[in-house]
A tleap script that builds the chain and sets N, CA, C and O, in Angstrom:
source leaprc.protein.ff14SB
mol = sequence {
  NMET CYS ARG ASN ILE ARG GLN LEU HIE ASN
  PHE GLU PRO PRO ALA THR GLY ASP GLU ILE
  THR SER ALA ALA LEU GLN TYR VAL ARG LYS
  VAL SER GLY SER THR ARG PRO SER GLN ALA
  ASN GLN ALA ALA PHE ASP ARG ALA VAL ALA
  GLU VAL ALA GLU ALA THR ARG THR LEU LEU
  ASP HIE LEU VAL THR THR ALA PRO PRO ARG
  ASP ARG GLU VAL GLU ALA ALA LYS ALA ARG
  ALA ARG ALA ALA VAL ARG TYR GLY CTHR
}
set mol.1.N position { 38.812 -10.789 15.953 }
set mol.1.CA position { 37.700 -9.873 15.382 }
set mol.1.C position { 37.853 -8.436 16.388 }
set mol.1.O position { 38.031 -8.349 17.603 }
set mol.2.N position { 37.774 -7.874 15.829 }
set mol.2.CA position { 37.439 -6.109 16.052 }
set mol.2.C position { 36.455 -6.202 17.173 }
set mol.2.O position { 35.356 -6.721 16.981 }
set mol.3.N position { 36.831 -5.684 18.422 }
set mol.3.CA position { 36.145 -5.696 19.337 }
set mol.3.C position { 34.781 -4.488 19.195 }
set mol.3.O position { 33.822 -4.475 19.966 }
set mol.4.N position { 34.934 -3.733 18.282 }
set mol.4.CA position { 33.623 -2.986 17.966 }
set mol.4.C position { 32.659 -3.519 17.496 }
set mol.4.O position { 31.544 -3.019 17.641 }
set mol.5.N position { 32.876 -4.778 16.751 }
set mol.5.CA position { 31.794 -5.402 15.829 }
set mol.5.C position { 30.829 -6.127 16.980 }
set mol.5.O position { 31.151 -7.020 17.762 }
set mol.6.N position { 29.662 -5.520 16.848 }
set mol.6.CA position { 28.815 -6.332 18.284 }
set mol.6.C position { 27.994 -7.360 17.574 }
set mol.6.O position { 27.844 -7.231 16.360 }
set mol.7.N position { 27.432 -8.396 18.218 }
set mol.7.CA position { 26.677 -9.525 18.021 }
set mol.7.C position { 25.313 -8.821 17.536 }
set mol.7.O position { 24.896 -7.855 18.176 }
set mol.8.N position { 24.750 -9.204 16.628 }
set mol.8.CA position { 23.346 -8.898 15.747 }
set mol.8.C position { 22.494 -9.778 15.790 }
set mol.8.O position { 21.378 -9.427 15.407 }
set mol.9.N position { 22.637 -11.036 16.193 }
set mol.9.CA position { 21.658 -12.250 16.091 }
set mol.9.C position { 21.009 -12.013 17.547 }
set mol.9.O position { 21.563 -11.627 18.577 }
set mol.10.N position { 19.540 -12.396 17.296 }
set mol.10.CA position { 18.662 -12.577 18.118 }
set mol.10.C position { 18.478 -11.362 19.334 }
set mol.10.O position { 18.698 -11.491 20.538 }
set mol.11.N position { 18.028 -10.218 18.641 }
set mol.11.CA position { 17.794 -9.115 19.544 }
set mol.11.C position { 16.311 -8.730 18.984 }
set mol.11.O position { 16.000 -8.811 17.795 }
set mol.12.N position { 15.563 -8.357 19.889 }
set mol.12.CA position { 14.335 -7.636 19.813 }
set mol.12.C position { 14.364 -6.366 19.834 }
set mol.12.O position { 14.540 -6.097 21.022 }
set mol.13.N position { 14.282 -5.119 19.077 }
set mol.13.CA position { 13.765 -5.644 17.625 }
set mol.13.C position { 15.092 -6.132 16.860 }
set mol.13.O position { 16.225 -5.980 17.317 }
set mol.14.N position { 14.835 -6.648 15.816 }
set mol.14.CA position { 16.102 -7.179 15.166 }
set mol.14.C position { 16.964 -6.026 14.703 }
set mol.14.O position { 16.607 -4.857 14.846 }
set mol.15.N position { 18.115 -6.384 14.142 }
set mol.15.CA position { 19.518 -5.452 13.870 }
set mol.15.C position { 18.813 -4.720 12.622 }
set mol.15.O position { 18.027 -5.244 11.832 }
set mol.16.N position { 19.241 -3.482 12.624 }
set mol.16.CA position { 18.904 -2.559 11.845 }
set mol.16.C position { 19.846 -2.620 10.603 }
set mol.16.O position { 20.891 -3.269 10.626 }
set mol.17.N position { 19.412 -1.888 9.483 }
set mol.17.CA position { 20.039 -1.872 8.305 }
set mol.17.C position { 21.444 -1.276 8.873 }
set mol.17.O position { 22.429 -2.006 8.977 }
set mol.18.N position { 21.471 0.206 9.262 }
set mol.18.CA position { 22.521 0.784 9.963 }
set mol.18.C position { 23.663 -0.045 10.862 }
set mol.18.O position { 24.884 0.106 10.852 }
set mol.19.N position { 22.981 -0.818 11.513 }
set mol.19.CA position { 23.760 -1.815 12.498 }
set mol.19.C position { 24.665 -2.620 11.573 }
set mol.19.O position { 25.883 -2.622 11.754 }
set mol.20.N position { 24.131 -3.253 10.655 }
set mol.20.CA position { 24.771 -4.351 9.841 }
set mol.20.C position { 25.818 -3.844 8.869 }
set mol.20.O position { 26.824 -4.441 8.484 }
set mol.21.N position { 25.295 -2.339 8.464 }
set mol.21.CA position { 26.347 -1.896 7.575 }
set mol.21.C position { 27.407 -1.271 8.542 }
set mol.21.O position { 28.561 -1.343 8.120 }
set mol.22.N position { 27.270 -0.792 9.513 }
set mol.22.CA position { 28.221 -0.497 10.767 }
set mol.22.C position { 29.309 -1.644 11.089 }
set mol.22.O position { 30.516 -1.403 11.117 }
set mol.23.N position { 28.846 -2.702 11.289 }
set mol.23.CA position { 29.606 -3.793 11.654 }
set mol.23.C position { 30.383 -3.982 10.229 }
set mol.23.O position { 31.604 -3.889 10.356 }
set mol.24.N position { 30.000 -4.191 9.107 }
set mol.24.CA position { 30.377 -4.509 7.964 }
set mol.24.C position { 31.709 -3.332 7.786 }
set mol.24.O position { 32.865 -3.754 7.763 }
set mol.25.N position { 31.427 -1.896 7.670 }
set mol.25.CA position { 32.288 -1.369 7.819 }
set mol.25.C position { 33.322 -1.414 8.565 }
set mol.25.O position { 34.314 -0.806 8.163 }
set mol.26.N position { 33.399 -2.184 9.936 }
set mol.26.CA position { 34.044 -2.227 10.902 }
set mol.26.C position { 35.180 -3.446 10.553 }
set mol.26.O position { 36.400 -3.432 10.715 }
set mol.27.N position { 34.102 -4.728 9.896 }
set mol.27.CA position { 34.899 -5.828 9.314 }
set mol.27.C position { 35.970 -4.987 8.295 }
set mol.27.O position { 37.167 -5.112 8.554 }
set mol.28.N position { 35.631 -4.258 7.310 }
set mol.28.CA position { 36.350 -3.948 5.967 }
set mol.28.C position { 37.717 -3.214 6.326 }
set mol.28.O position { 38.812 -3.376 5.788 }
set mol.29.N position { 37.365 -2.345 7.398 }
set mol.29.CA position { 38.270 -1.732 8.035 }
set mol.29.C position { 39.530 -2.449 8.729 }
set mol.29.O position { 40.701 -2.077 8.792 }
set mol.30.N position { 39.081 -3.269 9.085 }
set mol.30.CA position { 40.036 -4.316 10.293 }
set mol.30.C position { 40.840 -4.866 9.359 }
set mol.30.O position { 42.066 -4.808 9.458 }
set mol.31.N position { 39.947 -5.712 7.922 }
set mol.31.CA position { 40.578 -6.762 6.946 }
set mol.31.C position { 41.621 -5.907 6.369 }
set mol.31.O position { 42.790 -6.293 6.335 }
set mol.32.N position { 41.194 -4.568 5.837 }
set mol.32.CA position { 42.137 -4.057 4.824 }
set mol.32.C position { 43.146 -2.903 5.745 }
set mol.32.O position { 44.007 -2.234 5.175 }
set mol.33.N position { 42.929 -2.822 6.966 }
set mol.33.CA position { 44.003 -1.989 7.558 }
set mol.33.C position { 43.984 -0.645 7.363 }
set mol.33.O position { 44.973 0.079 7.480 }
set mol.34.N position { 42.849 -0.276 7.057 }
set mol.34.CA position { 42.716 0.989 6.652 }
set mol.34.C position { 41.246 1.736 7.146 }
set mol.34.O position { 40.143 1.285 6.838 }
set mol.35.N position { 41.423 2.759 7.834 }
set mol.35.CA position { 39.954 3.841 7.968 }
set mol.35.C position { 39.505 4.466 6.744 }
set mol.35.O position { 38.340 4.662 6.400 }
set mol.36.N position { 40.459 4.724 6.192 }
set mol.36.CA position { 39.796 5.639 4.849 }
set mol.36.C position { 40.847 5.535 3.674 }
set mol.36.O position { 41.886 6.159 3.462 }
set mol.37.N position { 40.079 4.321 2.848 }
set mol.37.CA position { 40.924 4.083 1.536 }
set mol.37.C position { 41.341 5.517 0.938 }
set mol.37.O position { 40.913 6.638 1.214 }
set mol.38.N position { 42.484 5.027 -0.125 }
set mol.38.CA position { 42.678 5.945 -0.826 }
set mol.38.C position { 41.763 6.225 -2.198 }
set mol.38.O position { 40.890 5.413 -2.502 }
set mol.39.N position { 41.978 7.269 -2.909 }
set mol.39.CA position { 40.746 7.764 -3.921 }
set mol.39.C position { 40.847 6.285 -4.916 }
set mol.39.O position { 39.828 5.721 -5.314 }
set mol.40.N position { 42.281 5.776 -5.233 }
set mol.40.CA position { 42.055 4.368 -5.919 }
set mol.40.C position { 41.706 3.452 -5.491 }
set mol.40.O position { 41.520 2.490 -6.237 }
set mol.41.N position { 41.456 3.349 -4.052 }
set mol.41.CA position { 40.704 1.864 -3.760 }
set mol.41.C position { 39.262 2.128 -2.949 }
set mol.41.O position { 38.633 1.231 -2.388 }
set mol.42.N position { 38.869 3.513 -2.998 }
set mol.42.CA position { 37.548 3.633 -2.564 }
set mol.42.C position { 36.505 2.877 -3.239 }
set mol.42.O position { 35.590 2.626 -2.455 }
set mol.43.N position { 36.325 2.455 -4.327 }
set mol.43.CA position { 35.598 1.814 -4.922 }
set mol.43.C position { 35.411 0.192 -4.487 }
set mol.43.O position { 34.397 -0.441 -4.193 }
set mol.44.N position { 36.886 -0.219 -4.577 }
set mol.44.CA position { 36.734 -1.675 -3.855 }
set mol.44.C position { 36.377 -1.722 -2.453 }
set mol.44.O position { 35.796 -2.648 -1.888 }
set mol.45.N position { 36.854 -0.433 -1.852 }
set mol.45.CA position { 36.515 -0.321 -0.136 }
set mol.45.C position { 34.869 -0.431 -0.170 }
set mol.45.O position { 34.333 -1.284 0.538 }
set mol.46.N position { 34.172 0.332 -0.896 }
set mol.46.CA position { 32.726 0.617 -0.931 }
set mol.46.C position { 32.171 -0.634 -1.298 }
set mol.46.O position { 31.260 -1.006 -0.558 }
set mol.47.N position { 32.527 -1.538 -2.427 }
set mol.47.CA position { 31.919 -2.499 -2.639 }
set mol.47.C position { 32.201 -3.928 -1.835 }
set mol.47.O position { 31.643 -5.022 -1.924 }
set mol.48.N position { 33.303 -3.453 -1.012 }
set mol.48.CA position { 33.452 -4.612 -0.050 }
set mol.48.C position { 32.422 -4.649 1.180 }
set mol.48.O position { 31.880 -5.625 1.699 }
set mol.49.N position { 32.325 -3.342 1.473 }
set mol.49.CA position { 31.356 -3.037 2.713 }
set mol.49.C position { 30.025 -3.434 2.134 }
set mol.49.O position { 29.238 -4.015 2.881 }
set mol.50.N position { 29.731 -3.222 1.059 }
set mol.50.CA position { 27.928 -3.493 0.523 }
set mol.50.C position { 28.056 -4.784 0.524 }
set mol.50.O position { 27.056 -5.390 0.908 }
set mol.51.N position { 29.181 -5.560 0.145 }
set mol.51.CA position { 29.134 -7.266 -0.343 }
set mol.51.C position { 28.976 -7.962 1.083 }
set mol.51.O position { 28.249 -8.944 1.240 }
set mol.52.N position { 29.798 -7.311 2.225 }
set mol.52.CA position { 29.750 -7.779 3.560 }
set mol.52.C position { 28.698 -7.745 4.249 }
set mol.52.O position { 28.318 -8.657 4.983 }
set mol.53.N position { 27.939 -6.313 4.007 }
set mol.53.CA position { 26.513 -6.195 4.538 }
set mol.53.C position { 25.618 -7.279 4.147 }
set mol.53.O position { 24.919 -7.949 4.908 }
set mol.54.N position { 25.715 -7.382 2.862 }
set mol.54.CA position { 24.379 -8.263 2.313 }
set mol.54.C position { 24.793 -9.894 2.870 }
set mol.54.O position { 23.920 -10.499 3.491 }
set mol.55.N position { 25.757 -10.379 2.697 }
set mol.55.CA position { 26.308 -11.607 3.316 }
set mol.55.C position { 25.694 -11.771 4.890 }
set mol.55.O position { 25.256 -12.809 5.386 }
set mol.56.N position { 25.778 -10.643 5.427 }
set mol.56.CA position { 25.558 -10.732 6.683 }
set mol.56.C position { 24.026 -10.247 7.278 }
set mol.56.O position { 23.668 -10.391 8.447 }
set mol.57.N position { 23.286 -9.692 6.278 }
set mol.57.CA position { 21.995 -9.717 6.275 }
set mol.57.C position { 21.239 -11.015 5.976 }
set mol.57.O position { 20.208 -11.439 6.499 }
set mol.58.N position { 22.085 -11.604 4.900 }
set mol.58.CA position { 21.633 -13.014 4.500 }
set mol.58.C position { 21.825 -13.842 6.016 }
set mol.58.O position { 20.822 -14.185 6.642 }
set mol.59.N position { 22.864 -14.052 6.403 }
set mol.59.CA position { 23.086 -14.625 7.594 }
set mol.59.C position { 22.128 -14.871 8.597 }
set mol.59.O position { 21.743 -15.979 8.971 }
set mol.60.N position { 21.721 -13.618 9.065 }
set mol.60.CA position { 20.886 -13.008 10.151 }
set mol.60.C position { 19.578 -13.463 9.700 }
set mol.60.O position { 18.815 -13.998 10.504 }
set mol.61.N position { 19.284 -13.310 8.583 }
set mol.61.CA position { 17.706 -13.837 8.132 }
set mol.61.C position { 17.868 -15.238 7.931 }
set mol.61.O position { 16.909 -15.673 7.294 }
set mol.62.N position { 18.816 -16.237 8.260 }
set mol.62.CA position { 18.581 -17.596 8.015 }
set mol.62.C position { 18.942 -18.209 9.307 }
set mol.62.O position { 18.538 -19.359 9.483 }
set mol.63.N position { 19.804 -17.506 10.481 }
set mol.63.CA position { 19.929 -18.491 11.392 }
set mol.63.C position { 18.554 -18.574 12.275 }
set mol.63.O position { 17.523 -17.940 12.045 }
set mol.64.N position { 18.767 -19.453 13.282 }
set mol.64.CA position { 17.624 -19.730 13.918 }
set mol.64.C position { 17.999 -20.291 15.419 }
set mol.64.O position { 18.924 -21.050 15.707 }
set mol.65.N position { 17.087 -19.745 16.236 }
set mol.65.CA position { 17.431 -20.188 17.468 }
set mol.65.C position { 16.212 -20.516 18.290 }
set mol.65.O position { 15.115 -20.143 17.875 }
set mol.66.N position { 16.320 -21.229 19.502 }
set mol.66.CA position { 14.961 -21.452 20.508 }
set mol.66.C position { 15.197 -20.688 21.765 }
set mol.66.O position { 14.472 -20.870 22.743 }
set mol.67.N position { 16.424 -19.634 21.777 }
set mol.67.CA position { 16.528 -18.969 22.788 }
set mol.67.C position { 15.691 -17.624 22.628 }
set mol.67.O position { 15.543 -16.924 21.626 }
set mol.68.N position { 15.165 -17.467 23.981 }
set mol.68.CA position { 14.477 -15.828 23.698 }
set mol.68.C position { 15.390 -14.877 23.309 }
set mol.68.O position { 16.607 -14.810 23.477 }
set mol.69.N position { 14.399 -13.965 22.619 }
set mol.69.CA position { 15.235 -12.750 22.103 }
set mol.69.C position { 15.999 -11.948 23.264 }
set mol.69.O position { 15.574 -12.230 24.385 }
set mol.70.N position { 16.979 -11.062 23.231 }
set mol.70.CA position { 17.834 -10.521 23.928 }
set mol.70.C position { 17.165 -8.875 24.183 }
set mol.70.O position { 17.113 -8.253 23.122 }
set mol.71.N position { 16.833 -8.363 24.978 }
set mol.71.CA position { 16.510 -6.945 25.130 }
set mol.71.C position { 17.819 -5.880 25.063 }
set mol.71.O position { 18.688 -5.781 25.930 }
set mol.72.N position { 17.741 -5.181 23.927 }
set mol.72.CA position { 18.530 -4.402 23.533 }
set mol.72.C position { 19.371 -3.374 25.177 }
set mol.72.O position { 20.530 -3.204 25.556 }
set mol.73.N position { 18.352 -3.049 25.560 }
set mol.73.CA position { 18.427 -2.076 26.849 }
set mol.73.C position { 19.103 -2.755 27.964 }
set mol.73.O position { 19.849 -2.171 28.750 }
set mol.74.N position { 18.864 -3.801 28.001 }
set mol.74.CA position { 19.314 -5.019 29.118 }
set mol.74.C position { 20.809 -5.170 28.806 }
set mol.74.O position { 21.600 -4.789 29.669 }
set mol.75.N position { 21.350 -5.769 27.480 }
set mol.75.CA position { 22.269 -5.857 27.310 }
set mol.75.C position { 23.370 -4.597 27.002 }
set mol.75.O position { 24.579 -4.828 26.973 }
set mol.76.N position { 22.927 -3.518 26.821 }
set mol.76.CA position { 23.362 -2.387 26.868 }
set mol.76.C position { 24.186 -1.828 28.376 }
set mol.76.O position { 25.272 -1.294 28.599 }
set mol.77.N position { 23.054 -2.263 29.201 }
set mol.77.CA position { 23.476 -1.824 30.638 }
set mol.77.C position { 24.503 -2.734 31.208 }
set mol.77.O position { 25.243 -2.429 32.143 }
set mol.78.N position { 24.497 -3.975 30.524 }
set mol.78.CA position { 25.380 -5.269 30.929 }
set mol.78.C position { 26.826 -4.548 30.342 }
set mol.78.O position { 27.863 -4.560 31.005 }
set mol.79.N position { 26.736 -4.036 29.238 }
set mol.79.CA position { 27.912 -3.611 28.650 }
set mol.79.C position { 28.655 -2.312 29.193 }
set mol.79.O position { 29.871 -2.135 29.113 }
set mol.80.N position { 27.563 -1.259 29.868 }
set mol.80.CA position { 28.308 -0.319 30.816 }
set mol.80.C position { 28.762 -0.701 32.027 }
set mol.80.O position { 29.747 -0.087 32.437 }
set mol.81.N position { 28.216 -1.726 32.854 }
set mol.81.CA position { 28.609 -2.391 33.925 }
set mol.81.C position { 30.049 -2.905 33.727 }
set mol.81.O position { 30.909 -2.342 34.404 }
set mol.82.N position { 30.432 -3.883 32.905 }
set mol.82.CA position { 31.504 -4.570 32.372 }
set mol.82.C position { 32.506 -3.347 32.123 }
set mol.82.O position { 33.608 -3.409 32.668 }
set mol.83.N position { 32.134 -2.046 31.193 }
set mol.83.CA position { 33.347 -0.966 30.850 }
set mol.83.C position { 33.727 -0.398 32.271 }
set mol.83.O position { 34.899 -0.209 32.595 }
set mol.84.N position { 32.932 -0.207 32.882 }
set mol.84.CA position { 32.859 0.438 34.705 }
set mol.84.C position { 33.907 -0.001 35.282 }
set mol.84.O position { 34.831 0.762 35.565 }
set mol.85.N position { 33.943 -1.513 35.594 }
set mol.85.CA position { 34.727 -2.529 36.103 }
set mol.85.C position { 36.068 -2.386 35.581 }
set mol.85.O position { 37.059 -2.144 36.270 }
set mol.86.N position { 36.048 -2.553 34.304 }
set mol.86.CA position { 37.116 -2.396 33.363 }
set mol.86.C position { 37.997 -1.107 33.591 }
set mol.86.O position { 39.146 -1.156 34.030 }
set mol.87.N position { 37.536 -0.304 33.352 }
set mol.87.CA position { 38.093 1.204 33.694 }
set mol.87.C position { 38.130 1.810 34.872 }
set mol.87.O position { 38.757 2.857 35.030 }
set mol.88.N position { 37.408 1.170 35.907 }
set mol.88.CA position { 37.350 1.843 37.212 }
set mol.88.C position { 36.563 3.193 36.977 }
set mol.88.O position { 37.140 4.243 37.259 }
set mol.89.N position { 35.722 3.213 36.649 }
set mol.89.CA position { 34.851 4.479 36.254 }
set mol.89.C position { 33.510 4.441 37.345 }
set mol.89.O position { 32.642 5.312 37.286 }
savepdb mol mol.pdb
quit
């Protein structure tokens, strides 16, 4: 899976439409092997992004968990710390 796709489930506040669309776009780019499709493929590319985003929204709406919601700022700080260790900054 593309490392730019972030987990969207169980956050407070919930994932936004922009986050879901961004994840869908990354997925379609990865699967298609193209960051910018040709004009001939643009409609199919856009339709795929919309369908993946809708499927993602449906999935997120139906998932249940007993775990407490995670805080976005805390998770972002953890990611920055991991990156600092990984890249030595």
